[in-house]
Structure formats: structure tokens, C-alpha cells
NUMI-332450 format. One record per residue (C-alpha): x, y, z; residue in three letters; chain. Coordinates in steps of 0.1 Angstrom, whole numbers, plus 2048, in hexadecimal, padded with zeros to 3 digits. Layout:
<rs>
r px = X	py = Y	pz = Z	code = ALA	unit = A
...
</rs>
This chain:
<rs>
r px = 425	py = C50	pz = A6B	code = MET	unit = A
r px = 424	py = C4A	pz = A90	code = SER	unit = A
r px = 402	py = C4D	pz = AA1	code = GLU	unit = A
r px = 412	py = C65	pz = AB9	code = GLY	unit = A
r px = 419	py = C7F	pz = A9F	code = LEU	unit = A
r px = 3FF	py = C9A	pz = A98	code = PRO	unit = A
r px = 3E9	py = C94	pz = A7A	code = ALA	unit = A
r px = 3E6	py = CAD	pz = A5E	code = SER	unit = A
r px = 3C9	py = CC3	pz = A62	code = GLN	unit = A
r px = 3AC	py = CBD	pz = A4A	code = PRO	unit = A
r px = 3AD	py = CD8	pz = A2F	code = LYS	unit = A
r px = 38F	py = CEF	pz = A2C	code = SER	unit = A
r px = 386	py = CE3	pz = A0A	code = GLN	unit = A
r px = 381	py = CC0	pz = A19	code = ASN	unit = A
r px = 364	py = CCD	pz = A30	code = LEU	unit = A
r px = 34A	py = CC8	pz = A15	code = PRO	unit = A
r px = 357	py = CA4	pz = A10	code = VAL	unit = A
r px = 356	py = C9F	pz = A36	code = ALA	unit = A
r px = 331	py = CAB	pz = A36	code = PHE	unit = A
r px = 328	py = C94	pz = A19	code = ALA	unit = A
r px = 33A	py = C76	pz = A26	code = SER	unit = A
r px = 32B	py = C7B	pz = A48	code = GLY	unit = A
r px = 309	py = C7D	pz = A38	code = GLY	unit = A
r px = 30C	py = C5E	pz = A23	code = ILE	unit = A
r px = 319	py = C49	pz = A41	code = ILE	unit = A
r px = 300	py = C59	pz = A58	code = GLY	unit = A
r px = 2E4	py = C4D	pz = A40	code = ALA	unit = A
r px = 2EE	py = C29	pz = A49	code = LEU	unit = A
r px = 2E6	py = C31	pz = A6D	code = GLY	unit = A
r px = 2C4	py = C3F	pz = A65	code = GLY	unit = A
r px = 2BA	py = C24	pz = A4B	code = LEU	unit = A
r px = 2CB	py = C04	pz = A57	code = ILE	unit = A
r px = 2D4	py = C0C	pz = A7C	code = GLY	unit = A
r px = 2FA	py = C0D	pz = A7A	code = LEU	unit = A
r px = 314	py = C25	pz = A88	code = GLY	unit = A
r px = 329	py = C23	pz = A68	code = GLY	unit = A
r px = 34B	py = C22	pz = A7A	code = ALA	unit = A
r px = 35B	py = C08	pz = A63	code = GLU	unit = A
r px = 353	py = C1E	pz = A44	code = PHE	unit = A
r px = 35D	py = C3F	pz = A54	code = ARG	unit = A
r px = 37E	py = C35	pz = A63	code = LEU	unit = A
r px = 390	py = C2F	pz = A41	code = PRO	unit = A
r px = 384	py = C51	pz = A36	code = LEU	unit = A
r px = 391	py = C63	pz = A55	code = LEU	unit = A
r px = 3B4	py = C53	pz = A50	code = ILE	unit = A
r px = 3B7	py = C51	pz = A2B	code = GLY	unit = A
r px = 3A3	py = C6F	pz = A1E	code = LEU	unit = A
r px = 3A6	py = C87	pz = A3B	code = PHE	unit = A
r px = 3C9	py = C7E	pz = A46	code = ASN	unit = A
r px = 3C3	py = C79	pz = A6B	code = PHE	unit = A
r px = 3DB	py = C65	pz = A80	code = ALA	unit = A
r px = 3CD	py = C43	pz = A8A	code = ALA	unit = A
r px = 3C5	py = C4B	pz = AAF	code = LEU	unit = A
r px = 3B5	py = C6C	pz = AA5	code = GLU	unit = A
r px = 3A0	py = C5B	pz = A8A	code = ALA	unit = A
r px = 394	py = C40	pz = AA3	code = VAL	unit = A
r px = 389	py = C5B	pz = ABC	code = ILE	unit = A
r px = 378	py = C70	pz = AA2	code = LEU	unit = A
r px = 368	py = C51	pz = A93	code = ASN	unit = A
r px = 359	py = C47	pz = AB5	code = LYS	unit = A
r px = 34B	py = C6A	pz = AB9	code = ALA	unit = A
r px = 33B	py = C6A	pz = A97	code = MET	unit = A
r px = 32D	py = C47	pz = A9D	code = SER	unit = A
r px = 31E	py = C53	pz = ABE	code = LEU	unit = A
r px = 30E	py = C71	pz = AAB	code = VAL	unit = A
r px = 2FF	py = C59	pz = A91	code = VAL	unit = A
r px = 2F2	py = C40	pz = AAB	code = VAL	unit = A
r px = 2E3	py = C5B	pz = AC2	code = ALA	unit = A
r px = 2D1	py = C6D	pz = AA6	code = THR	unit = A
r px = 2C6	py = C4F	pz = A92	code = ALA	unit = A
r px = 2B0	py = C42	pz = AAE	code = LEU	unit = A
r px = 298	py = C61	pz = AAE	code = PRO	unit = A
r px = 299	py = C65	pz = A89	code = PHE	unit = A
r px = 28E	py = C41	pz = A84	code = ARG	unit = A
r px = 272	py = C46	pz = A9D	code = ALA	unit = A
r px = 258	py = C4F	pz = A83	code = ALA	unit = A
r px = 25B	py = C2B	pz = A76	code = THR	unit = A
r px = 266	py = C19	pz = A95	code = VAL	unit = A
r px = 257	py = C2C	pz = AB3	code = PRO	unit = A
r px = 268	py = C2E	pz = AD5	code = PHE	unit = A
r px = 24A	py = C1C	pz = AE3	code = SER	unit = A
r px = 252	py = BFE	pz = ACD	code = THR	unit = A
r px = 276	py = BFF	pz = AD8	code = ILE	unit = A
r px = 26B	py = C01	pz = AFC	code = ALA	unit = A
r px = 255	py = BE3	pz = AF8	code = GLU	unit = A
r px = 274	py = BCF	pz = AEF	code = ASN	unit = A
r px = 289	py = BDB	pz = B0D	code = TRP	unit = A
r px = 290	py = BB6	pz = B18	code = PRO	unit = A
r px = 2A3	py = BB0	pz = AF8	code = ILE	unit = A
r px = 2B7	py = BD0	pz = AFC	code = ILE	unit = A
r px = 2C0	py = BC7	pz = B20	code = VAL	unit = A
r px = 2C8	py = BA3	pz = B16	code = ASN	unit = A
r px = 2E1	py = BAE	pz = AFB	code = LEU	unit = A
r px = 2EF	py = BCA	pz = B10	code = LEU	unit = A
r px = 2F7	py = BB2	pz = B2D	code = ALA	unit = A
r px = 30F	py = BA1	pz = B15	code = GLY	unit = A
r px = 31B	py = BBD	pz = AFF	code = SER	unit = A
r px = 326	py = BD4	pz = B1C	code = LEU	unit = A
r px = 33A	py = BB8	pz = B2B	code = LEU	unit = A
r px = 348	py = BAF	pz = B09	code = GLY	unit = A
r px = 352	py = BD3	pz = B02	code = ALA	unit = A
r px = 363	py = BD5	pz = B24	code = TRP	unit = A
r px = 377	py = BB6	pz = B22	code = PHE	unit = A
r px = 37B	py = BB3	pz = AFD	code = GLY	unit = A
r px = 39A	py = BC7	pz = AF7	code = ALA	unit = A
r px = 3AE	py = BB4	pz = B12	code = GLY	unit = A
r px = 3A2	py = B92	pz = B06	code = TRP	unit = A
r px = 3A8	py = B9A	pz = AE2	code = ALA	unit = A
r px = 3CD	py = BA1	pz = AE8	code = THR	unit = A
r px = 3D1	py = B7D	pz = AF3	code = ARG	unit = A
r px = 3C7	py = B71	pz = AD0	code = LEU	unit = A
r px = 3DA	py = B74	pz = AAF	code = LYS	unit = A
r px = 3CA	py = B93	pz = AA2	code = SER	unit = A
r px = 3CB	py = B8B	pz = A7D	code = GLU	unit = A
r px = 3BB	py = B69	pz = A83	code = THR	unit = A
r px = 39F	py = B79	pz = A97	code = LEU	unit = A
r px = 399	py = B92	pz = A7C	code = TYR	unit = A
r px = 396	py = B76	pz = A62	code = LYS	unit = A
r px = 37D	py = B64	pz = A79	code = VAL	unit = A
r px = 368	py = B83	pz = A7D	code = ILE	unit = A
r px = 369	py = B89	pz = A57	code = ALA	unit = A
r px = 35D	py = B65	pz = A51	code = ALA	unit = A
r px = 342	py = B69	pz = A6B	code = MET	unit = A
r px = 335	py = B88	pz = A5A	code = LEU	unit = A
r px = 333	py = B76	pz = A38	code = VAL	unit = A
r px = 321	py = B59	pz = A48	code = ALA	unit = A
r px = 307	py = B70	pz = A59	code = ILE	unit = A
r px = 302	py = B82	pz = A38	code = ALA	unit = A
r px = 2FB	py = B61	pz = A27	code = ALA	unit = A
r px = 2E2	py = B56	pz = A42	code = VAL	unit = A
r px = 2D0	py = B77	pz = A41	code = LEU	unit = A
r px = 2CB	py = B76	pz = A1B	code = VAL	unit = A
r px = 2C4	py = B51	pz = A17	code = VAL	unit = A
r px = 2B3	py = B46	pz = A37	code = GLY	unit = A
r px = 2A0	py = B63	pz = A45	code = HIS	unit = A
r px = 283	py = B7A	pz = A3B	code = ASP	unit = A
r px = 285	py = BA0	pz = A3F	code = ALA	unit = A
r px = 266	py = BA1	pz = A54	code = THR	unit = A
r px = 262	py = B95	pz = A78	code = ALA	unit = A
r px = 263	py = B6F	pz = A7A	code = SER	unit = A
r px = 266	py = B54	pz = A94	code = GLN	unit = A
r px = 282	py = B59	pz = AAD	code = ALA	unit = A
r px = 29E	py = B3F	pz = AAB	code = LEU	unit = A
r px = 29C	py = B38	pz = AD1	code = LEU	unit = A
r px = 284	py = B41	pz = AEC	code = THR	unit = A
r px = 283	py = B43	pz = B12	code = GLY	unit = A
r px = 2A3	py = B3E	pz = B27	code = VAL	unit = A
r px = 2B6	py = B30	pz = B09	code = ALA	unit = A
r px = 2B0	py = B50	pz = AF6	code = GLN	unit = A
r px = 2BB	py = B65	pz = B14	code = MET	unit = A
r px = 2DB	py = B52	pz = B18	code = ILE	unit = A
r px = 2E2	py = B53	pz = AF2	code = ALA	unit = A
r px = 2DB	py = B79	pz = AF3	code = GLY	unit = A
r px = 2F4	py = B7F	pz = B0E	code = VAL	unit = A
r px = 30E	py = B6A	pz = AFC	code = VAL	unit = A
r px = 307	py = B7B	pz = ADB	code = ALA	unit = A
r px = 309	py = B9D	pz = AEB	code = GLY	unit = A
r px = 32A	py = B94	pz = AFC	code = PHE	unit = A
r px = 339	py = B89	pz = ADB	code = ILE	unit = A
r px = 32C	py = BA8	pz = AC9	code = ILE	unit = A
r px = 33B	py = BBD	pz = AE5	code = GLY	unit = A
r px = 35D	py = BAD	pz = AE0	code = ILE	unit = A
r px = 35C	py = BB1	pz = ABB	code = VAL	unit = A
r px = 350	py = BD5	pz = ABE	code = ALA	unit = A
r px = 36C	py = BDD	pz = AD7	code = SER	unit = A
r px = 386	py = BCD	pz = AC0	code = LEU	unit = A
r px = 37B	py = BDE	pz = AA0	code = LEU	unit = A
r px = 371	py = BFF	pz = AB0	code = GLY	unit = A
r px = 34D	py = BFE	pz = AA2	code = VAL	unit = A
r px = 32A	py = C00	pz = AB0	code = ALA	unit = A
r px = 323	py = BDC	pz = AA8	code = GLY	unit = A
r px = 303	py = BE1	pz = A94	code = GLY	unit = A
r px = 30F	py = BCA	pz = A78	code = GLU	unit = A
r px = 30D	py = BAE	pz = A91	code = LEU	unit = A
r px = 2F1	py = BBB	pz = AA8	code = LEU	unit = A
r px = 2D7	py = BBE	pz = A8C	code = ILE	unit = A
r px = 2DC	py = B9A	pz = A7F	code = PRO	unit = A
r px = 2DA	py = B8E	pz = AA3	code = THR	unit = A
r px = 2BA	py = BA0	pz = AA9	code = LEU	unit = A
r px = 2AB	py = B93	pz = A88	code = VAL	unit = A
r px = 2B7	py = B6F	pz = A8B	code = LEU	unit = A
r px = 2B7	py = B69	pz = AB1	code = LEU	unit = A
r px = 299	py = B7E	pz = ABC	code = PHE	unit = A
r px = 285	py = B7E	pz = A9B	code = GLY	unit = A
r px = 283	py = BA4	pz = A99	code = ALA	unit = A
r px = 278	py = BB7	pz = A7A	code = ASP	unit = A
r px = 296	py = BC5	pz = A68	code = ILE	unit = A
r px = 28B	py = BE9	pz = A6F	code = LYS	unit = A
r px = 284	py = BE3	pz = A93	code = LEU	unit = A
r px = 2A6	py = BD0	pz = A96	code = ALA	unit = A
r px = 2B7	py = BF0	pz = A89	code = GLY	unit = A
r px = 2A9	py = C05	pz = AA5	code = SER	unit = A
r px = 2AE	py = BEB	pz = AC0	code = LEU	unit = A
r px = 2D2	py = BE9	pz = AB3	code = SER	unit = A
r px = 2D7	py = C0E	pz = AB8	code = LEU	unit = A
r px = 2C7	py = C0C	pz = ADB	code = ALA	unit = A
r px = 2E1	py = BF1	pz = AE4	code = VAL	unit = A
r px = 2FE	py = C03	pz = AD3	code = SER	unit = A
r px = 2F9	py = C25	pz = AE3	code = LEU	unit = A
r px = 300	py = C1C	pz = B08	code = PRO	unit = A
r px = 31C	py = C04	pz = AFD	code = THR	unit = A
r px = 32D	py = C20	pz = AEA	code = MET	unit = A
r px = 328	py = C39	pz = B06	code = LEU	unit = A
r px = 33A	py = C22	pz = B1E	code = VAL	unit = A
r px = 357	py = C1E	pz = B07	code = GLY	unit = A
r px = 358	py = C43	pz = AFD	code = PHE	unit = A
r px = 359	py = C51	pz = B20	code = THR	unit = A
r px = 37A	py = C3F	pz = B25	code = ARG	unit = A
r px = 38A	py = C56	pz = B0C	code = PHE	unit = A
r px = 37F	py = C75	pz = B20	code = SER	unit = A
r px = 396	py = C6B	pz = B3C	code = ARG	unit = A
r px = 3B6	py = C74	pz = B29	code = ASP	unit = A
r px = 3C2	py = C8C	pz = B0F	code = GLN	unit = A
r px = 3B1	py = C7A	pz = AF2	code = SER	unit = A
r px = 395	py = C93	pz = AF0	code = PHE	unit = A
r px = 3AD	py = CAE	pz = AE5	code = SER	unit = A
r px = 3A8	py = CA3	pz = AC2	code = VAL	unit = A
r px = 386	py = CB2	pz = AC3	code = PHE	unit = A
r px = 393	py = CD5	pz = ACB	code = GLY	unit = A
r px = 3AD	py = CD3	pz = AB0	code = ARG	unit = A
r px = 394	py = CC8	pz = A96	code = ASN	unit = A
r px = 374	py = CDA	pz = AA2	code = LYS	unit = A
r px = 369	py = CE6	pz = A80	code = THR	unit = A
r px = 36E	py = CC5	pz = A6F	code = PHE	unit = A
r px = 35C	py = CB3	pz = A8B	code = LEU	unit = A
r px = 33E	py = CCA	pz = A8A	code = LEU	unit = A
r px = 33C	py = CC8	pz = A64	code = VAL	unit = A
r px = 33D	py = CA2	pz = A63	code = MET	unit = A
r px = 325	py = CA0	pz = A80	code = ALA	unit = A
r px = 30D	py = CB7	pz = A6E	code = GLY	unit = A
r px = 30F	py = CA1	pz = A4F	code = GLY	unit = A
r px = 30A	py = C82	pz = A64	code = SER	unit = A
r px = 2EA	py = C90	pz = A74	code = ILE	unit = A
r px = 2DD	py = C9A	pz = A52	code = VAL	unit = A
r px = 2E4	py = C77	pz = A47	code = GLY	unit = A
r px = 2D3	py = C66	pz = A64	code = THR	unit = A
r px = 2B5	py = C7C	pz = A5E	code = PHE	unit = A
r px = 2B3	py = C73	pz = A39	code = ALA	unit = A
r px = 2B8	py = C4E	pz = A42	code = GLY	unit = A
r px = 29C	py = C50	pz = A5C	code = GLY	unit = A
r px = 285	py = C5E	pz = A41	code = LEU	unit = A
r px = 28F	py = C43	pz = A29	code = LEU	unit = A
r px = 288	py = C29	pz = A43	code = LEU	unit = A
r px = 263	py = C2F	pz = A3F	code = GLY	unit = A
r px = 265	py = C2C	pz = A19	code = ILE	unit = A
r px = 27E	py = C11	pz = A12	code = VAL	unit = A
r px = 26E	py = BEE	pz = A14	code = PRO	unit = A
r px = 27B	py = BD3	pz = A2C	code = ASN	unit = A
r px = 284	py = BBD	pz = A0E	code = ALA	unit = A
r px = 29F	py = BD6	pz = A05	code = PHE	unit = A
r px = 2AE	py = BDB	pz = A27	code = LEU	unit = A
r px = 2B8	py = BB7	pz = A2D	code = LEU	unit = A
r px = 2CD	py = BB4	pz = A0D	code = PRO	unit = A
r px = 2DB	py = BD6	pz = A15	code = ALA	unit = A
r px = 2E6	py = BCA	pz = A37	code = LEU	unit = A
r px = 2F5	py = BAB	pz = A28	code = ALA	unit = A
r px = 309	py = BC0	pz = A0F	code = ALA	unit = A
r px = 316	py = BD5	pz = A2C	code = ILE	unit = A
r px = 320	py = BB6	pz = A3F	code = LEU	unit = A
r px = 334	py = BAA	pz = A20	code = LEU	unit = A
r px = 345	py = BCC	pz = A1C	code = ILE	unit = A
r px = 34D	py = BCB	pz = A42	code = SER	unit = A
r px = 35B	py = BA8	pz = A3E	code = ALA	unit = A
r px = 372	py = BB3	pz = A22	code = ILE	unit = A
r px = 37E	py = BD1	pz = A37	code = LYS	unit = A
r px = 384	py = BBA	pz = A55	code = VAL	unit = A
r px = 397	py = BA1	pz = A40	code = TRP	unit = A
r px = 3AD	py = BBC	pz = A31	code = ARG	unit = A
r px = 3B4	py = BC8	pz = A55	code = HIS	unit = A
r px = 3C1	py = BA6	pz = A5C	code = SER	unit = A
r px = 3D9	py = BA9	pz = A3E	code = GLN	unit = A
r px = 3E4	py = BCB	pz = A4C	code = PHE	unit = A
r px = 3ED	py = BBB	pz = A6D	code = ASN	unit = A
r px = 401	py = BA0	pz = A5A	code = ASP	unit = A
r px = 414	py = BBC	pz = A47	code = THR	unit = A
r px = 419	py = BD0	pz = A67	code = ARG	unit = A
r px = 429	py = BB1	pz = A78	code = GLU	unit = A
r px = 440	py = BAC	pz = A5A	code = ILE	unit = A
r px = 44A	py = BD1	pz = A5B	code = MET	unit = A
r px = 451	py = BCE	pz = A81	code = THR	unit = A
r px = 467	py = BB0	pz = A79	code = LEU	unit = A
r px = 479	py = BC5	pz = A5F	code = PHE	unit = A
r px = 47F	py = BE1	pz = A78	code = SER	unit = A
r px = 494	py = BC9	pz = A8D	code = SER	unit = A
r px = 4AE	py = BC7	pz = A72	code = PHE	unit = A
r px = 4CA	py = BE0	pz = A6B	code = GLU	unit = A
r px = 4BD	py = BFF	pz = A5A	code = ARG	unit = A
r px = 4CC	py = BF9	pz = A37	code = PRO	unit = A
r px = 4BF	py = BD5	pz = A37	code = CYS	unit = A
r px = 49D	py = BE1	pz = A43	code = CYS	unit = A
r px = 49B	py = BFB	pz = A26	code = ASP	unit = A
r px = 4A3	py = BE0	pz = A0D	code = CYS	unit = A
r px = 489	py = BC8	pz = A1A	code = LEU	unit = A
r px = 46F	py = BE3	pz = A1C	code = CYS	unit = A
r px = 476	py = BED	pz = 9F8	code = ALA	unit = A
r px = 471	py = BC8	pz = 9ED	code = VAL	unit = A
r px = 451	py = BC6	pz = A02	code = TRP	unit = A
r px = 442	py = BE5	pz = 9F2	code = ILE	unit = A
r px = 44B	py = BD9	pz = 9CF	code = GLU	unit = A
</rs>
């Protein structure tokens, strides 16, 4: 189906599912410090039958809700004063991530997309391995200090901004490991700092959609949007409560597992791009020939 065609409206009986799925994904924001975009997008397209563009816009809106509400709900465990004390780290990463998000889309188009996706997937697996094998869940010695750390922070933020722009996510899967490994942050503090970095980055990207007709998807799906947003807020609240209970030793393996799941999803996305290029090639043939080739491909 073309992205320009209107998507089927979500059925009313799907609203409880929307609330529940929003709550489960929102809990990741409250507990780990993620927006959950990579988990929500397949549901919006596959389960709720939104067209790709509508799904992306709704996904960004839901991620923004999760990120914005997770910060205050986590404040009982990670107070705002603690986040404020680490403002140099936030500024350091933002200096790179905002630039990366701005230029990322244009630069990514110059690369072979499926290759880039595979590189990102491999990088996620490597980060997961480093987190599990080579780092403790509590605050430890920073990898670098001084000017070297500042430069590395800008570079890391820039790369994360590009990746986040390319994949349409908040970037927490990369921000949190960066904060833990490069800056030696505690895993719980890293989650809140990640949200503090993600929020302005997402706002910059999200405001771009407000300049065209993309926001019309909100009006057409107002009930669905409010129900999933409500579930997401309940989820972030529950995750924030769990943050004070769940030990650090659990959070690091949980983040590593999320990184591995994200790697699989990104890798499969590269396969989708390969398939799309083949189907584009097929479409250049005469129609009867194209139908035969498509039938063989599906089998």
C-alpha cells in the first residue's frame, strides 16, 4: 500500500490494546530511560494498521510523551538536583546530538542504507557485550577525562544524533551506554540524563512536522492518540516507581537485552531495504513478467 493512501482507522476494540501496549512500552521510559520508539512502531503499522508516515508521526508523539513524563516520574529516585549537577554532560552530548540530528538525514542518504543498518546493528551488539562483560552497574571511573572527554562526548553525541535521525528514535539505546561507559555514570542516573538529552533533540525534530499537513493524523485519530498516550503515562509512572525498587544489577542486563532486540530489529530493517530494492527492480519489468517474479519471490 502506498504511504499516500489513508490508513484504516483503528477499531474501537483495539483501544484497550493501545492502552496496554502504550503502558508496557512507557514502563521502559520510566524504568530504563527510553522512548520506546523502536518497539512501538511495528505495533502501529502491523497491529493497528497505520500507514508508514502516519505511524512515524504518531510514534514520535508517543515517544515525546514518554520522555517528557519519565523525567518527573523518575525524580523520586534520581532528583532534578542530581540531574542539574551533571548539566555539563548534558550540554556536552547535546552539542553533538543536535547537530547530528540536523545533518543526519542528509548524510545518511549518501550511504548504502542496508550497509549502514547492518553497521548500526553490529555496533548495538558490541555495546551490549561491553556493558555486560566489562562494566559494573554502579558508577565507576570515566573512560576519559578533561578535554578528551569533552571532544569524545561531542563526537558520540553527533553519531547518536545521526543514528537517531536515521532510525526515527530518541537514541536512548546509545545515549545510556555512552553515559555509563564514557562518563562513568550510574545506570539509573544515566537513564535520566539520557531523557534530558533526548527531550530537546526530539522537540527540534518534532517541530519540523508542525510546518506541514503531517499533524492532521492527530485529528483523524484523536481517540486512539489519547488512549495510547494515557497508557504511556501510566506506564512511565509505574516504571518510575519500579526504579526505586529494582536493583542496578538488574537494569544493566535489561538494557543489554534491549540493545540486542534493537540490533535484531535494525538488521531486519536492512533486509527489508534489500527486498524493497528487488521489488523496485521488478517493477521496471513488463507487468506480466513482474507478477511472475513477485510470485516466485513470495514463495
